[in-house]
C-alpha positions, 0 to 999 in steps of 0.5 A: 060367788062374784070374783075381784073386778077391777077397772082402770081409773083417771089417777090422780097424781102430783106433777112435781119435779121427780127430785121431790117426789120423795119430799111429798110422798109418804108411807100409809097413816097406820106406821107414821109415829108422832116423830115422824109425822112432824118431819114430812110436815116440816120436809114439805108444805105438800107432803100427802101427811097433811090429808092422810094424817093430818095433825088437826084435832076433831072435825077441823082433822079432817076439814084441813085435809081436804081444804089441802087436797082441794088446794093442791088440786086448784093450784095443779100441784096435783092433776088427774091423768087424761086417760083411763089406765091401769098403773103398774109399781114395782118396789124393789128393797133388800131383804136377808141379803138379797134384792127383792122386787114386788110388782103389782097393779093399781086398780079400783075394785069393788070392795065386798063383804068376806061372805062374797068370797072372792076378798077375804080377810084375815084381821079383826078391824077395830071401830074408831080407825074405821070411823077415822078413815071413812071420815077422811074418805067423805071429806075428800072424796078420795083414796090415797094410799091402796089396800094391798090384795095378793091372788095366785097366779100357779100359772104365771099369767099375771107375771108374763103381762106385767113383763110385757109393761116394764119393758118400757121406760116407767113415767116415774121413779123415786127412792123413799125414806127408807132406800126402797125403790119405786117405779111406775108405769101407766097401762092404757092399752085396752088389750092390756087392760082386758087381759089384766081384768081377766086374770084378776076375775079369775082369781080370790084375792085376800087382803094382806094390808089395809083391813081398815080402808076396806071397811071404811069402803064396805060402810061407804057401799052400805049408806050410798049404794052398790057405786060407793064399793068402789076403792083403790087397791094394789094386787101382786101374786102370792107366790112372787118372791117379793112378798115379803111379811116380817115379824112384829114383835111384842114389848111385855110391860109386865111380866117374869123375870127370864129365869121364871119364864124359863121355869115356866115352859120347859115341860113344853118347850125346848128352851136354850140360852141367847147371848142377846135379843137378835140371837134370840131373834135368828134362833126362833126364825131358824126353827122348824118347831111347830112354834117358837119364839125368843124372849129377851129381858131388860138389863140382858139375857135371852132365851130360845123356846121351841115347842114340843110335841106336846105343846100343842095340846095345851090348846084344847080341841076348840080352835080352828086348824087355820088359828092353831097354826099360828106361833101369834094364838098360840103365844096369845092363847097359851103363852102369855095367858097361861104360861107367863100370866101377863095381861092383853093390856101390858102388850104393846107391838114393835114390827122392827127388832131394833125397837125391841132391842131399844125398849130393852135399853131403856128398861121401859119394858120387862121382856120383848118377845122375838116372834117368827114371821107369819108365813103367806099359806098361813094367812090364806089358810086363816082367810079361807076359815073366814077366822081372824089373826091375833092383832099385829100377827103380820107386817107386810114389806116394803109398804105401799106410799100414800098420795103416789096415785090417788083414787078419786071416787069420782072417775 
C-alpha cells in the first residue's frame, strides 16, 4: 500500500488589493446556485466563477473559462509564486454558538484508486460531473478548488507543526459572503515542508469533499500517464474540532399527509409531535436513537421519529455494518421506499434548515425530512469498508474557496 505523497508547488494567486479578495473569489462550483452565479459575475469581471462555473454553453463554456484564466495571467491579475511552497489555510467560523477554526495544508498530491488503500472515498461519483470537471481541467491545465481530505492525527503532530507556522503573520486575510474568515500562510522552509510530508506520509487520507475532482484526476492519470495523477488537496486532521459536518435535509415532492406518515412509522419508531420544522430538526439532532429524523408538513405540523430497537431488523442482514449505521442509508432504504412510499425521483436535497422551511412555506414540497449530521467516525467506517453513502449524506462546512490558491498542472 502506498501512502499519500504531498509536494510543494508554485501556487498561482490573485495579485489584487486585500480589500478586493472577497470580490474575486468564490465557493466551489457545486454549491453555487444560478442566482448567486449571476451575482458573482456582476460583482467583479475578475471573479473566479468565470473559470470554475462559466455561464457559457457547450464547448464555449470551457473555452471561455480558459481564455479568462490565461488573460488574467497575462495581465498580472494572477501570478505564480517564485518559490515552491505548501500553504496553510485557516478558516474561522461560527458553529452551534462557538467560534471554530479549521487548519489544513494546501498541497499537490497524487490521486490514486481506492484499491491502493491510502486515499479512500465514501461517495459514488456521477459520470456527467466528472466529464464537466475533466473538460475544464483539459482546457485550463490547472486546479482551482482543492479536494478536502481528512487524516488521523492522534498524536497531534500535524497540529504542533501548524502552530509554529501560524505564529508568523499571514500573507493574506479576507472574509467571505458567509462571514467565514480566511488566513493564509506560505510554507517555504525546507525542514518544515519535510516534517509535514513525513506526517502525511504515515497516514491514510479520507476524501471528505471533492470526490468528482478526485475522479477527474484519476481519469487524467489514466489518459496521460503517471504524472497526470498530480492534483490539488487540502489536508486537515479528522480529530480537529473545526472539522464540522452539517446535515443534508431531504425535500419530498410527493408523500403521505403527516398523520398518515405518523401511523406508518409508529410500529418501529417513537413518534413525538414538534411545533415546527426547526423544533423537529433540533429534536432529531438531540436524539440518541440508532436512527432519527424529523418530518415537517407544508402548511404546518411536524414530528420527530426515533427508532425503536426493532427498527434495525427492517434492513435485513445484507448491508455491511458501516452502511447499516447511517441515518441516510436507513432513511432511503426503509423509510422512503417501504414506509412512506416515496420514489427517489421525488427527493431533492438542501443543506440548510432555512431552505427546507422556505420550501414548506412556498408549498413546493409535500414534506421536509430533517436529518441529523453524519458523524466523522461513520464516514471513515464507510470509506474503510469500500462502500458508498447515499447521495448528499454529508455537508462539510465551511467550503474551501475557489481561486485562493491555484494549482497549475505544470509546476
